[in-house]
Backbone as a printed PyTorch tensor [residue, N CA C, xyz], in Angstrom:
tensor([[[ -9.0340,  58.7970,   2.1820],
         [ -9.3100,  57.4920,   2.8590],
         [ -8.1490,  56.3860,   2.5800]],

        [[ -7.8830,  55.6430,   3.6540],
         [ -6.8040,  54.6410,   3.4730],
         [ -7.7310,  53.3570,   2.8880]],

        [[ -6.8890,  52.5980,   1.9440],
         [ -7.4480,  51.3710,   1.3560],
         [ -7.9830,  50.3130,   2.4650]],

        [[ -8.8610,  49.6100,   2.1160],
         [ -9.1730,  48.3910,   2.9720],
         [ -8.0930,  47.5540,   3.1220]],

        [[ -7.8760,  47.1120,   4.4460],
         [ -6.6420,  46.0410,   4.5340],
         [ -7.3260,  44.5940,   4.2660]],

        [[ -6.6300,  43.7250,   3.5200],
         [ -7.1070,  42.3170,   3.4180],
         [ -6.8700,  41.6710,   4.6420]],

        [[ -8.0520,  40.9760,   4.8170],
         [ -8.1930,  39.9130,   6.0500],
         [ -7.5840,  38.6480,   5.7860]],

        [[ -6.3230,  38.2630,   6.1340],
         [ -5.6890,  36.9410,   5.7030],
         [ -6.4980,  35.7720,   6.1590]],

        [[ -7.2460,  35.8730,   7.2510],
         [ -7.9560,  34.7210,   7.8650],
         [ -9.1680,  34.4660,   7.0500]],

        [[ -9.9210,  35.5280,   6.6200],
         [-11.0880,  35.5020,   5.8320],
         [-10.5580,  34.8890,   4.5370]],

        [[ -9.5480,  35.4620,   4.0380],
         [ -9.0700,  35.0050,   2.7230],
         [ -8.7770,  33.3830,   2.6690]],

        [[ -8.1070,  32.9140,   3.7200],
         [ -7.9120,  31.5440,   3.8060],
         [ -9.0840,  30.7820,   3.9540]],

        [[-10.1600,  31.2810,   4.8140],
         [-11.1540,  30.5150,   4.7920],
         [-12.0050,  30.2910,   3.3450]],

        [[-12.1670,  31.5440,   2.6050],
         [-12.6660,  31.5240,   1.4660],
         [-12.0190,  30.3490,   0.5380]],

        [[-10.7290,  30.5090,   0.5470],
         [ -9.9630,  29.6140,  -0.4660],
         [-10.3010,  28.2320,   0.0710]],

        [[-10.3910,  27.9230,   1.3280],
         [-10.5200,  26.6240,   1.7220],
         [-11.8210,  26.1660,   1.4700]],

        [[-12.7310,  26.8950,   1.4630],
         [-14.2450,  26.4580,   1.0360],
         [-14.1380,  26.0330,  -0.4880]],

        [[-13.3180,  26.8360,  -1.3820],
         [-13.3000,  26.3670,  -2.7790],
         [-12.4700,  24.9810,  -2.8740]],

        [[-11.4920,  25.0610,  -2.2120],
         [-10.6830,  23.6910,  -2.2660],
         [-11.5430,  22.4710,  -1.8850]],

        [[-12.2290,  22.4070,  -0.7060],
         [-13.0450,  21.4460,  -0.3180],
         [-14.0860,  21.0490,  -1.2910]],

        [[-14.7470,  22.2060,  -1.8700],
         [-15.6510,  21.9660,  -2.7860],
         [-15.2870,  21.5530,  -4.0630]],

        [[-14.0110,  21.7990,  -4.3440],
         [-13.3620,  21.1400,  -5.6180],
         [-13.1210,  19.6120,  -5.2940]],

        [[-12.6190,  19.2760,  -4.1890],
         [-12.5020,  17.8960,  -3.6810],
         [-13.8440,  17.2230,  -3.8440]],

        [[-14.7840,  17.6480,  -3.4180],
         [-16.2310,  17.0440,  -3.4400],
         [-16.6950,  16.8060,  -4.8880]],

        [[-16.3350,  17.9410,  -5.8300],
         [-16.8130,  17.8100,  -7.1880],
         [-15.9230,  16.6210,  -7.8800]],

        [[-14.6110,  16.4870,  -7.6490],
         [-13.7110,  15.6560,  -8.3000],
         [-14.2570,  14.1550,  -7.8300]],

        [[-14.6020,  14.1860,  -6.3590],
         [-15.0530,  12.7340,  -5.8740],
         [-16.1930,  12.1990,  -6.5760]],

        [[-17.1730,  13.2750,  -7.1150],
         [-18.4050,  12.9460,  -7.4810],
         [-18.3870,  12.8940,  -9.0560]],

        [[-17.6650,  13.7360,  -9.7490],
         [-17.6160,  13.6160, -11.2350],
         [-16.2450,  13.2870, -11.8520]],

        [[-15.2620,  13.1520, -11.0630],
         [-13.7830,  13.0990, -11.5650],
         [-13.4490,  14.3310, -12.0860]],

        [[-12.1080,  14.1920, -12.3820],
         [-11.3580,  15.6750, -12.7380],
         [-11.9220,  16.1500, -14.0730]],

        [[-12.0810,  15.2020, -15.0880],
         [-12.6780,  15.8300, -16.3800],
         [-14.1070,  16.4100, -16.1980]],

        [[-14.8170,  15.7630, -15.2400],
         [-16.1580,  16.3490, -15.2450],
         [-16.2790,  17.6370, -14.4030]],

        [[-15.2010,  18.0000, -13.6290],
         [-15.1960,  19.0530, -12.6660],
         [-14.8590,  20.3810, -13.4690]],

        [[-15.7220,  21.3700, -13.2540],
         [-15.2670,  22.7020, -13.7490],
         [-15.4060,  23.7090, -12.8380]],

        [[-14.7360,  24.7990, -13.1290],
         [-14.7200,  26.0760, -12.0580],
         [-16.2250,  26.4660, -11.7280]],

        [[-17.0500,  26.4090, -12.6820],
         [-18.5540,  26.8500, -12.5750],
         [-19.0980,  26.0280, -11.5510]],

        [[-18.8110,  24.6660, -11.7160],
         [-19.3870,  23.6240, -10.6660],
         [-18.9450,  23.8190,  -9.3380]],

        [[-17.6860,  24.1360,  -9.2360],
         [-17.0160,  24.2900,  -7.7930],
         [-17.6830,  25.4820,  -7.3840]],

        [[-17.7840,  26.5200,  -8.0340],
         [-18.4280,  27.8950,  -7.6560],
         [-19.6650,  27.5760,  -7.0030]],

        [[-20.6830,  26.9750,  -7.6630],
         [-21.7020,  26.7290,  -7.4390],
         [-21.8170,  25.7260,  -6.0930]],

        [[-21.0250,  24.8330,  -6.0720],
         [-21.1090,  24.0220,  -4.7560],
         [-20.4830,  24.6970,  -3.6640]],

        [[-19.6410,  25.5180,  -3.8230],
         [-18.9580,  26.4900,  -2.7720],
         [-20.1320,  27.5870,  -2.2750]],

        [[-20.8240,  27.9840,  -3.0380],
         [-21.6470,  29.0480,  -2.7400],
         [-21.0040,  30.3610,  -3.0180]],

        [[-19.9070,  30.5230,  -3.9060],
         [-19.1820,  31.3800,  -4.0280],
         [-19.5340,  32.3140,  -5.2460]],

        [[-18.8010,  33.3420,  -5.4610],
         [-18.9260,  34.1540,  -6.8040],
         [-17.8140,  33.6590,  -7.5920]],

        [[-18.1440,  33.8650,  -8.8600],
         [-17.2550,  33.5100, -10.1790],
         [-16.0340,  34.3890,  -9.9600]],

        [[-16.3070,  35.6100,  -9.6820],
         [-15.1970,  36.5900,  -9.6230],
         [-14.1990,  36.3410,  -8.3590]],

        [[-14.7830,  35.9390,  -7.3400],
         [-14.1220,  35.6840,  -6.0010],
         [-13.4110,  34.3680,  -6.1930]],

        [[-13.7330,  33.3210,  -6.9670],
         [-13.1980,  32.0320,  -7.0780],
         [-11.9630,  32.4150,  -8.0730]],

        [[-12.0940,  33.2840,  -9.2260],
         [-10.9420,  33.5460,  -9.9860],
         [-10.0630,  34.1570,  -9.4430]],

        [[-10.2500,  35.0570,  -8.3330],
         [ -9.2160,  35.7510,  -7.5520],
         [ -8.2490,  34.7170,  -6.8250]],

        [[ -8.6890,  33.5280,  -6.3730],
         [ -7.9530,  32.5020,  -5.6770],
         [ -7.4150,  31.5490,  -7.0000]],

        [[ -8.1780,  31.2940,  -7.7000],
         [ -7.8040,  30.1790,  -8.7180],
         [ -8.2610,  30.6560, -10.1500]],

        [[ -7.3000,  31.3750, -10.7620],
         [ -7.6180,  31.9840, -12.1770],
         [ -7.9320,  30.9100, -13.2100]],

        [[ -7.3970,  29.5900, -12.8530],
         [ -7.7620,  28.5510, -13.9470],
         [ -8.1570,  27.3430, -13.2460]],

        [[ -8.7160,  26.4940, -14.0950],
         [ -9.1170,  25.2020, -13.3500],
         [ -7.9350,  24.4060, -13.0390]],

        [[ -6.6170,  24.5210, -13.7760],
         [ -5.4310,  23.8710, -13.4000],
         [ -5.0100,  24.4230, -11.9410]],

        [[ -5.2330,  25.6960, -11.6180],
         [ -4.8200,  26.3040, -10.3960],
         [ -5.7090,  25.6900,  -9.2050]],

        [[ -6.9910,  25.5590,  -9.6360],
         [ -7.7710,  24.9300,  -8.6690],
         [ -7.5420,  23.4950,  -8.2460]],

        [[ -7.2230,  22.7400,  -9.3090],
         [ -6.8770,  21.3740,  -9.2170],
         [ -5.4220,  21.2740,  -8.3290]],

        [[ -4.5340,  22.1120,  -8.5710],
         [ -3.3040,  22.0720,  -7.8070],
         [ -3.6670,  22.4480,  -6.3570]],

        [[ -4.5300,  23.2820,  -6.1500],
         [ -4.8140,  23.6190,  -4.7760],
         [ -5.4340,  22.6080,  -3.9720]],

        [[ -6.3110,  21.7410,  -4.8830],
         [ -6.9790,  20.5630,  -4.2160],
         [ -5.8470,  19.4450,  -3.8700]],

        [[ -5.0270,  19.2120,  -4.6870],
         [ -4.0440,  18.1170,  -4.6290],
         [ -3.1490,  18.5350,  -3.4330]],

        [[ -2.7290,  19.8370,  -3.3580],
         [ -1.8210,  20.2810,  -2.3270],
         [ -2.4860,  20.1080,  -0.9820]],

        [[ -3.7670,  20.4370,  -0.7460],
         [ -4.5350,  20.1800,   0.3370],
         [ -4.6380,  18.8390,   0.7370]],

        [[ -5.0370,  18.1000,  -0.1980],
         [ -5.2830,  16.6670,   0.0410],
         [ -3.8340,  16.0730,   0.4880]],

        [[ -2.7010,  16.3360,  -0.0560],
         [ -1.3830,  15.5870,   0.3370],
         [ -1.1110,  16.1900,   1.6850]],

        [[ -1.3110,  17.5080,   1.8390],
         [ -1.0110,  17.9580,   3.3150],
         [ -1.7560,  17.3160,   4.1910]],

        [[ -3.1630,  16.9970,   4.0000],
         [ -3.9020,  16.2820,   5.1690],
         [ -3.2440,  15.0930,   5.2790]],

        [[ -2.9250,  14.2530,   4.2550],
         [ -2.3690,  12.8350,   4.2860],
         [ -1.0630,  12.8790,   5.1560]],

        [[ -0.1440,  13.7840,   4.6590],
         [  1.1790,  13.8730,   5.5630],
         [  1.0240,  14.2710,   6.9100]],

        [[  0.1320,  15.1600,   7.0940],
         [ -0.2640,  15.4860,   8.5130],
         [ -0.7850,  14.1740,   9.5030]],

        [[ -1.7850,  13.5440,   8.8890],
         [ -2.1480,  12.2950,   9.5280],
         [ -1.1000,  11.3540,   9.7070]],

        [[ -0.4240,  10.9270,   8.7680],
         [  0.6720,  10.0270,   8.7550],
         [  1.7880,  10.4140,   9.8760]],

        [[  2.1400,  11.7000,   9.8690],
         [  3.0990,  12.1130,  10.7970],
         [  2.6410,  11.9990,  12.1910]],

        [[  1.3700,  12.4910,  12.5500],
         [  0.8150,  12.2680,  13.8270],
         [  0.6490,  10.9320,  14.3020]],

        [[  0.1910,  10.0320,  13.3220],
         [  0.0640,   8.7140,  13.8670],
         [  1.4860,   7.9070,  14.2970]],

        [[  2.4520,   8.2890,  13.3130],
         [  3.7210,   7.6750,  13.7080],
         [  4.3930,   8.3670,  14.9630]],

        [[  4.2310,   9.5080,  15.1450],
         [  4.7870,  10.0740,  16.3700],
         [  4.0260,   9.4980,  17.6700]],

        [[  2.8550,   8.9820,  17.6420],
         [  2.1240,   8.4250,  18.5590],
         [  2.6190,   6.9920,  19.0800]],

        [[  3.6690,   6.4530,  18.1250],
         [  4.0350,   5.0010,  18.4500],
         [  5.7070,   5.1480,  18.7960]],

        [[  6.1900,   4.4200,  19.5760],
         [  7.5880,   4.4620,  20.0000],
         [  8.3490,   3.4230,  19.3240]],

        [[  7.8180,   2.1370,  18.9350],
         [  8.4320,   0.9560,  18.4420],
         [  8.1880,   0.9630,  16.8790]],

        [[  9.1240,   0.3660,  16.3560],
         [  9.1440,   0.2020,  14.6640],
         [  8.0500,  -0.4920,  14.4420]],

        [[  7.6820,  -1.7230,  15.1740],
         [  6.5490,  -2.3840,  14.7910],
         [  5.3140,  -1.5700,  14.9270]],

        [[  5.2020,  -1.0290,  16.0260],
         [  4.0120,  -0.1070,  16.2750],
         [  3.9820,   0.9060,  15.2700]],

        [[  4.8090,   1.4510,  14.7900],
         [  4.6260,   2.5430,  13.7500],
         [  4.1680,   1.9890,  12.5220]],

        [[  4.7230,   0.7080,  12.1070],
         [  4.3600,   0.2250,  10.6850],
         [  2.7410,  -0.3060,  10.9840]],

        [[  2.5180,  -0.8180,  11.9850],
         [  1.0670,  -1.1850,  12.2670],
         [  0.2790,  -0.0850,  12.2450]],

        [[  0.5110,   0.9620,  12.8130],
         [ -0.2320,   2.3560,  12.7210],
         [ -0.4720,   2.8720,  11.4670]],

        [[  0.8150,   2.8320,  10.4970],
         [  0.8060,   3.5650,   9.3130],
         [ -0.2090,   2.6850,   8.3770]],

        [[ -0.2920,   1.2820,   8.5340],
         [ -1.3110,   0.5050,   7.7620],
         [ -2.5540,   0.6330,   8.0880]],

        [[ -2.8470,   1.0480,   9.2770],
         [ -4.2820,   1.2570,   9.7580],
         [ -4.6750,   2.4680,   9.0980]],

        [[ -3.9620,   3.3900,   8.9910],
         [ -4.3670,   4.6570,   8.4350],
         [ -4.5410,   4.4810,   6.9270]],

        [[ -3.6300,   3.8900,   6.2110],
         [ -3.7080,   3.5960,   4.7480],
         [ -4.7940,   2.5570,   4.3040]],

        [[ -5.1620,   1.8030,   5.2690],
         [ -6.3590,   0.8750,   4.9070],
         [ -7.3720,   1.1500,   6.0600]],

        [[ -7.8290,   2.4890,   6.2640],
         [ -8.6530,   2.8170,   7.3000],
         [ -9.8980,   2.3890,   7.3280]],

        [[-10.8120,   2.4190,   6.3190],
         [-12.0090,   1.9560,   6.2010],
         [-12.4330,   1.9490,   4.7140]],

        [[-13.5780,   1.1470,   4.4160],
         [-13.9290,   0.9860,   2.7740],
         [-14.4280,   2.4140,   2.6390]],

        [[-15.2710,   3.1120,   3.3500],
         [-15.8850,   4.2830,   2.9920],
         [-14.8180,   5.4970,   2.8330]],

        [[-13.9620,   5.7560,   3.7420],
         [-13.0380,   6.7890,   3.6610],
         [-11.9830,   6.5220,   2.5110]],

        [[-11.4160,   5.0350,   2.3820],
         [-10.4100,   4.8740,   1.5230],
         [-11.0770,   4.8480,   0.0270]],

        [[-12.1900,   4.6040,  -0.2850],
         [-12.7940,   4.8960,  -1.5290],
         [-12.8070,   6.1000,  -2.0940]],

        [[-13.3030,   7.0400,  -1.0640],
         [-13.3720,   8.3650,  -1.5350],
         [-11.9160,   8.9880,  -1.7120]],

        [[-10.9640,   8.5510,  -0.8510],
         [ -9.5150,   9.0710,  -0.9460],
         [ -8.8620,   8.6470,  -2.3740]],

        [[ -8.9130,   7.2530,  -2.5240],
         [ -8.2460,   6.7150,  -3.6900],
         [ -9.0340,   7.0550,  -5.0110]],

        [[-10.3600,   7.3380,  -4.9610],
         [-10.8700,   7.7530,  -6.3120],
         [-10.3290,   9.0220,  -6.6810]],

        [[-10.1990,   9.9710,  -5.7410],
         [ -9.6590,  11.2440,  -6.0320],
         [ -8.1130,  11.1150,  -6.3070]],

        [[ -7.5010,  10.3550,  -5.4610],
         [ -5.9780,  10.4130,  -5.5520],
         [ -5.4160,   9.7530,  -6.9770]],

        [[ -6.1960,   8.5680,  -7.3540],
         [ -5.6480,   7.9450,  -8.5400],
         [ -6.0280,   8.8400,  -9.7690]],

        [[ -7.0260,   9.6640,  -9.5630],
         [ -7.3770,  10.6330, -10.7260],
         [ -6.3120,  11.6510, -10.9050]],

        [[ -5.6790,  12.0500,  -9.6710],
         [ -4.5540,  12.9230,  -9.8530],
         [ -3.2750,  12.2900, -10.2790]],

        [[ -3.0240,  10.9140,  -9.9250],
         [ -2.0100,  10.2220, -10.4430],
         [ -1.9280,  10.1420, -11.8710]],

        [[ -3.0370,   9.7980, -12.5290],
         [ -3.1530,  10.0040, -14.0120],
         [ -2.9700,  11.2250, -14.5950]],

        [[ -3.3940,  12.2700, -13.8730],
         [ -3.0820,  13.6780, -14.3070],
         [ -1.4730,  13.9650, -14.2670]],

        [[ -1.0080,  13.4510, -13.2370],
         [  0.5880,  13.5480, -12.9760],
         [  1.4340,  12.9470, -13.9720]],

        [[  0.8890,  12.0480, -14.6430],
         [  1.7080,  11.3090, -15.7310],
         [  1.8570,  12.0620, -16.8510]],

        [[  1.1110,  13.1460, -16.9730],
         [  1.0250,  13.9660, -18.1760],
         [  1.2600,  15.4800, -17.8170]],

        [[  1.2100,  15.9350, -16.6340],
         [  1.4640,  17.2330, -16.4230],
         [  2.4840,  17.4170, -15.3090]],

        [[  3.5950,  17.9510, -15.5390],
         [  4.7320,  18.3330, -14.6570],
         [  4.3950,  18.9920, -13.2950]],

        [[  3.4440,  19.8170, -13.3220],
         [  3.1010,  20.5190, -12.1920],
         [  2.3160,  19.6630, -11.1460]],

        [[  1.6280,  18.6670, -11.5680],
         [  0.9520,  17.7330, -10.6340],
         [  2.0320,  16.6250, -10.3490]],

        [[  2.8450,  16.2360, -11.2730],
         [  3.8560,  15.2240, -10.9720],
         [  4.6740,  15.6540,  -9.8460]],

        [[  5.1140,  16.9580, -10.0360],
         [  6.0250,  17.4510,  -8.7980],
         [  5.3290,  17.2610,  -7.6360]],

        [[  4.1720,  17.6670,  -7.4900],
         [  3.2320,  17.6340,  -6.1590],
         [  3.3710,  16.1350,  -5.5820]],

        [[  2.9780,  15.2410,  -6.7070],
         [  2.8790,  13.8880,  -6.0420],
         [  4.2250,  13.0960,  -5.6780]],

        [[  5.2980,  13.4660,  -6.4520],
         [  6.5180,  13.2520,  -6.2540],
         [  7.1460,  13.6410,  -4.6920]],

        [[  6.8590,  14.8540,  -4.4820],
         [  6.9430,  15.4000,  -3.1680],
         [  6.4280,  14.4460,  -2.0070]],

        [[  5.0970,  14.0790,  -2.3790],
         [  4.3300,  13.2010,  -1.2230],
         [  5.1130,  11.9070,  -1.3270]],

        [[  5.2600,  11.2480,  -2.1900],
         [  5.8750,   9.9060,  -2.3020],
         [  7.4070,  10.0390,  -1.7050]],

        [[  8.1970,  11.0700,  -1.7070],
         [  9.3820,  11.2280,  -1.1630],
         [  9.2320,  11.3530,   0.3090]],

        [[  8.0300,  12.1120,   0.8720],
         [  7.9250,  12.1990,   2.3620],
         [  7.4460,  10.8450,   2.8260]],

        [[  6.7350,  10.0900,   1.9940],
         [  6.4410,   8.6840,   2.3650],
         [  7.5130,   7.7500,   2.4620]],

        [[  8.3820,   8.0470,   1.5490],
         [  9.7880,   7.2810,   1.6640],
         [ 10.6810,   7.4400,   2.7800]],

        [[ 10.8300,   8.9080,   3.1070],
         [ 11.5230,   9.0690,   4.2400],
         [ 10.9980,   8.4980,   5.5630]],

        [[  9.5530,   8.7000,   5.6930],
         [  9.0530,   8.0230,   6.8170],
         [  9.4070,   6.5600,   6.9470]],

        [[  9.2100,   5.9400,   5.8580],
         [  9.4000,   4.3600,   5.8590],
         [ 10.7380,   4.0030,   6.2740]],

        [[ 11.7020,   4.8150,   5.6580],
         [ 13.1030,   4.6370,   5.9320],
         [ 13.4010,   4.6740,   7.3700]],

        [[ 12.7270,   5.5890,   8.1220],
         [ 12.9510,   5.8180,   9.4310],
         [ 12.4780,   4.6970,  10.2130]],

        [[ 11.1890,   4.2220,   9.8150],
         [ 10.6450,   2.8770,  10.4160],
         [ 11.5430,   1.8510,  10.3650]],

        [[ 12.0950,   1.4970,   9.1440],
         [ 13.0440,   0.4390,   8.8630],
         [ 14.3010,   0.3390,   9.5830]],

        [[ 14.7160,   1.6610,   9.5480],
         [ 16.1070,   1.9190,  10.3550],
         [ 15.9600,   1.6340,  11.9910]],

        [[ 14.7490,   2.1420,  12.4290],
         [ 14.4770,   1.8450,  13.6590],
         [ 14.2720,   0.4440,  14.1060]],

        [[ 13.6330,  -0.0390,  13.2510],
         [ 13.3470,  -1.6790,  13.2880],
         [ 14.5870,  -2.4690,  13.4480]],

        [[ 15.6880,  -2.0760,  12.4510],
         [ 16.9730,  -2.7390,  12.4790],
         [ 17.7090,  -2.3950,  13.8590]],

        [[ 17.5550,  -1.2080,  14.2200],
         [ 18.2960,  -0.8140,  15.5060],
         [ 17.6560,  -1.5620,  16.6250]],

        [[ 16.3520,  -1.7620,  16.7080],
         [ 15.7790,  -2.4870,  17.7670],
         [ 15.9320,  -4.0490,  17.6220]],

        [[ 16.5490,  -4.4490,  16.5510],
         [ 16.6690,  -5.8330,  16.2800],
         [ 15.3680,  -6.6860,  16.1460]],

        [[ 14.2050,  -5.7930,  15.8070],
         [ 12.9220,  -6.2750,  15.4180],
         [ 12.8510,  -6.7130,  13.9880]],

        [[ 13.6850,  -5.8850,  12.9770],
         [ 13.6710,  -6.1940,  11.6050],
         [ 14.8720,  -6.7960,  11.1760]],

        [[ 14.8640,  -7.6240,   9.9220],
         [ 16.2590,  -8.2420,   9.3570],
         [ 17.1160,  -6.8460,   9.0830]],

        [[ 18.2350,  -7.2920,   8.7610],
         [ 19.1880,  -6.3030,   8.1750],
         [ 18.9390,  -6.0770,   6.6230]],

        [[ 17.8450,  -5.4020,   6.4140],
         [ 17.6130,  -5.0940,   4.8900],
         [ 18.1370,  -3.7080,   4.6890]],

        [[ 18.1010,  -3.4240,   3.1690],
         [ 18.5080,  -2.1610,   2.8200],
         [ 17.4030,  -1.0730,   3.0800]],

        [[ 17.5440,  -0.0680,   4.0560],
         [ 16.1950,   0.7840,   4.4120],
         [ 15.5760,   1.4580,   2.9860]],

        [[ 16.5390,   1.7950,   2.0710],
         [ 15.8600,   2.4980,   0.8780],
         [ 14.9510,   1.5240,   0.2160]],

        [[ 15.5080,   0.3460,  -0.1230],
         [ 14.7690,  -0.6520,  -0.8180],
         [ 13.6160,  -1.1780,  -0.1220]],

        [[ 13.7240,  -1.2880,   1.1530],
         [ 12.5030,  -1.7560,   2.1670],
         [ 11.4390,  -0.6590,   2.1150]],

        [[ 11.8320,   0.7040,   2.2630],
         [ 10.7670,   1.6840,   2.0300],
         [ 10.1360,   1.7120,   0.7580]],

        [[ 10.7490,   1.5110,  -0.3260],
         [ 10.1720,   1.5410,  -1.5770],
         [  9.1720,   0.0270,  -1.7790]],

        [[  9.5220,  -0.8990,  -1.0520],
         [  8.8020,  -2.1660,  -1.1250],
         [  7.3450,  -1.9170,  -0.4060]],

        [[  7.6080,  -1.1450,   0.8690],
         [  6.4060,  -0.9180,   1.4690],
         [  5.4640,  -0.1960,   0.8930]],

        [[  5.9050,   0.9180,   0.1060],
         [  4.9730,   1.7450,  -0.5430],
         [  4.5080,   0.9840,  -1.7990]],

        [[  5.2320,   0.1740,  -2.4750],
         [  4.7990,  -0.6420,  -3.6200],
         [  3.5740,  -1.6370,  -3.0660]],

        [[  3.8140,  -2.1430,  -2.0610],
         [  2.8120,  -3.2220,  -1.4140],
         [  1.4430,  -2.3490,  -1.1320]],

        [[  1.5650,  -1.4150,  -0.5070],
         [  0.5050,  -0.4660,  -0.0930],
         [ -0.2780,  -0.0010,  -1.3200]],

        [[  0.3380,   0.6100,  -2.1540],
         [ -0.3950,   1.3380,  -3.0900],
         [ -0.8210,   0.1330,  -4.1170]],

        [[ -0.2400,  -0.8950,  -4.2640],
         [ -0.6690,  -2.0140,  -5.0340],
         [ -2.0190,  -2.6610,  -4.5690]],

        [[ -1.8120,  -2.7940,  -3.2180],
         [ -3.1560,  -3.5820,  -2.4560],
         [ -4.2170,  -2.6710,  -2.5180]],

        [[ -4.0480,  -1.2610,  -2.1980],
         [ -5.1990,  -0.2970,  -2.2470],
         [ -5.8920,  -0.1380,  -3.7480]],

        [[ -4.9010,  -0.2920,  -4.7900],
         [ -5.4010,  -0.3880,  -6.0540],
         [ -6.2190,  -1.5460,  -6.4590]],

        [[ -5.7980,  -2.9170,  -6.0970],
         [ -6.3880,  -3.9370,  -6.0930],
         [ -7.8550,  -3.9410,  -5.4770]],

        [[ -7.7820,  -3.3000,  -4.2900],
         [ -9.2280,  -3.3820,  -3.6490],
         [-10.0600,  -2.4160,  -4.2880]],

        [[ -9.6210,  -1.3370,  -4.7050],
         [-10.3620,  -0.3940,  -5.4140],
         [-11.1080,  -0.9530,  -6.5920]],

        [[-10.4580,  -1.5290,  -7.4270],
         [-11.0210,  -2.2310,  -8.6480],
         [-11.3500,  -3.4860,  -8.4910]],

        [[-11.2750,  -4.3540,  -7.3730],
         [-11.5900,  -5.5450,  -7.1860],
         [-13.0320,  -5.7390,  -6.7880]],

        [[-13.4900,  -7.0130,  -6.4590],
         [-14.8360,  -7.2960,  -6.2160],
         [-15.2870,  -6.3490,  -4.9150]],

        [[-16.5180,  -6.0050,  -5.1790],
         [-17.0590,  -4.9880,  -4.1570],
         [-17.2310,  -5.7620,  -2.7150]],

        [[-17.5180,  -6.8770,  -2.7800],
         [-17.7590,  -7.5460,  -1.5120],
         [-16.5100,  -8.0850,  -0.7280]],

        [[-15.4110,  -7.6300,  -1.2220],
         [-14.0770,  -7.9930,  -0.4610],
         [-13.7330,  -6.7460,   0.3260]],

        [[-13.8420,  -7.1710,   1.8100],
         [-13.3930,  -6.0310,   2.5930],
         [-11.8820,  -5.4340,   2.6560]],

        [[-11.9440,  -4.2580,   2.7800],
         [-10.5510,  -3.5870,   2.8010],
         [ -9.7110,  -4.3270,   3.7610]],

        [[-10.0540,  -4.6950,   4.8430],
         [ -9.2310,  -5.3220,   5.9430],
         [ -8.5710,  -6.6050,   5.3520]],

        [[ -9.1300,  -7.2790,   4.4340],
         [ -8.5090,  -8.5120,   4.0010],
         [ -7.2740,  -8.0520,   3.0470]],

        [[ -7.3710,  -6.8670,   2.3490],
         [ -6.0490,  -6.4310,   1.6920],
         [ -5.0780,  -5.9310,   2.5830]],

        [[ -5.5870,  -5.2810,   3.7670],
         [ -4.4420,  -4.8780,   4.8110],
         [ -3.7340,  -5.8360,   5.4110]],

        [[ -4.6690,  -7.0680,   5.5810],
         [ -3.9060,  -8.2990,   6.3030],
         [ -2.9500,  -8.8260,   5.4010]],

        [[ -3.2860,  -8.9560,   4.1220],
         [ -2.4200,  -9.5280,   3.2410],
         [ -1.1210,  -8.7490,   3.2160]],

        [[ -1.3400,  -7.4780,   3.0770],
         [ -0.1020,  -6.3130,   2.9840],
         [  0.7200,  -6.6450,   4.2150]],

        [[  0.1030,  -6.7710,   5.3860],
         [  0.7880,  -6.9480,   6.6740],
         [  1.5110,  -8.0790,   6.7820]],

        [[  1.0940,  -9.3830,   6.0920],
         [  1.6510, -10.5720,   6.3270],
         [  2.8570, -10.4640,   5.3370]],

        [[  2.7690,  -9.9220,   4.1220],
         [  3.8610, -10.0220,   3.3900],
         [  4.9250,  -9.2010,   3.9380]],

        [[  4.6410,  -7.9920,   4.4480],
         [  5.7120,  -7.1240,   4.9720],
         [  6.3480,  -7.8460,   6.2890]],

        [[  5.6100,  -8.5620,   6.9510],
         [  5.9580,  -9.3990,   8.2360],
         [  7.1010, -10.3230,   7.8080]],

        [[  6.5990, -11.1460,   6.6960],
         [  7.5490, -12.0880,   6.0850],
         [  8.9030, -11.5290,   5.5990]],

        [[  8.7770, -10.2240,   5.0520],
         [  9.8410,  -9.6330,   4.4380],
         [ 10.8280,  -8.9870,   5.6160]],

        [[ 10.2680,  -8.4770,   6.5680],
         [ 10.9290,  -7.5350,   7.3590],
         [ 11.4120,  -8.1780,   8.7380]],

        [[ 10.3450,  -8.9660,   9.4430],
         [ 10.7100,  -9.5440,  10.5520],
         [ 11.5870, -10.5420,  10.8100]],

        [[ 12.2580, -10.4260,  11.9310],
         [ 13.5130, -11.4750,  11.9630],
         [ 12.9150, -12.8410,  12.3780]]])
């Protein structure tokens, strides 16, 4: 008898179910409160099956972070590709990053948990650094296009990209820990106003 062949598609689906369950657990309980057992229970999986894909909790957390950052990068890439002008790209990017209170609260609760983890563990720091580098490249392209179109002042694209990221992350963090009755759109508008004063001719 020949050995059974692994089904890559089935394996991918099973792994994806565990990753999504891991995300849901982190959202509900935080990284510290999430365990392999709780993820297995939420996913309706078996412990042995879960350990095949993620032998340790760290492996599972890494899988969740990779999945989350891949989703974010894909969304941002698609949104920017749908715009032709630099101003259109920047506005579209801000719309994604300040999407809605419900979506952003979930995203940033998990994301900032991983940021804290990344300050202590190189494995997670590397994944986050790769994401921020991708954001930096996208923002450099937006700024360079804006200068070429003569829509933006002749600023240093590297410094401008870092400023965009600092403003976005800073305003999102302020919103997350600020008064619950302040709409996220007000932080988006503040961010847009500051970037307009900084970039526009």
